[in-house]
C-alpha positions, 0 to 999 in steps of 0.5 A, a space after each residue: 313494714 317497709 319505708 314509706 310506712 316508715 318514713 310516715 312513723 317517723 313522719 309523725 312523731 311531734 315536731 320531727 324533720 326530716 333533712 338530708 345532711 349527708 346528701 342526697 338518699 339519705 334522709 336523716 329524722 330530727 327532734 328539736 334539731 337531734 337527730 333519732 334516725 336515719 332511712 336509706 337505701 343502701 347496696 348490699 352486698 350480694 347486690 340487692 339494694 334494701 330499706 335501712 334504718 338507724 336508730 338509738 338505743 340502750 346499749 343493752 337493749 340494742 345487744 340483745 335485739 341484735 341476738 333476736 333479730 338476725 335483721 338487726 345489726 350494729 349501727 352502720 357508719 354509728 356508734 355501735 354502742 348506742 344505735 342499731 341499723 334495722 333492715 326492711 326486709 320484712 323479717 321484723 314485726 311491723 309493731 316492734 320496728 315502731 316500737 325501736 322509732 318508739 324508743 329512738 325518739 324517747 330517748 333523744 326527748 329525754 336529753 332535751 330540755 325539761 321544758 321541751 320534754 314536756 312539751 312533746 309529751 304533751 302532743 304525743 299524747 295528743 296523738 
């Protein structure tokens, strides 16, 4: 999955907005004003910049994903227990990246009011 596919997939979630509160070059994806993903191009130590995403994650699953995929790291500039950084280097199957994005969105939706949850989940089912 590349950055354009990731961007489009994230924006396709119901009521998702993208902002740049941390400055140009760091897209922050929010639902109901709550962040569930970031997407940015980051310089890596060996020189080549790479697209990466921060996604919210269940703490146990976060560690399991890090153990399985070398391109999944503790959340960069985030709570490392609850967030993972996914390097978009092509090593993780597209469906797995989509599943991680879905889970991040749903974790944030689960913290909203029951009425807002129902509204968003109904919209999600209609897509």
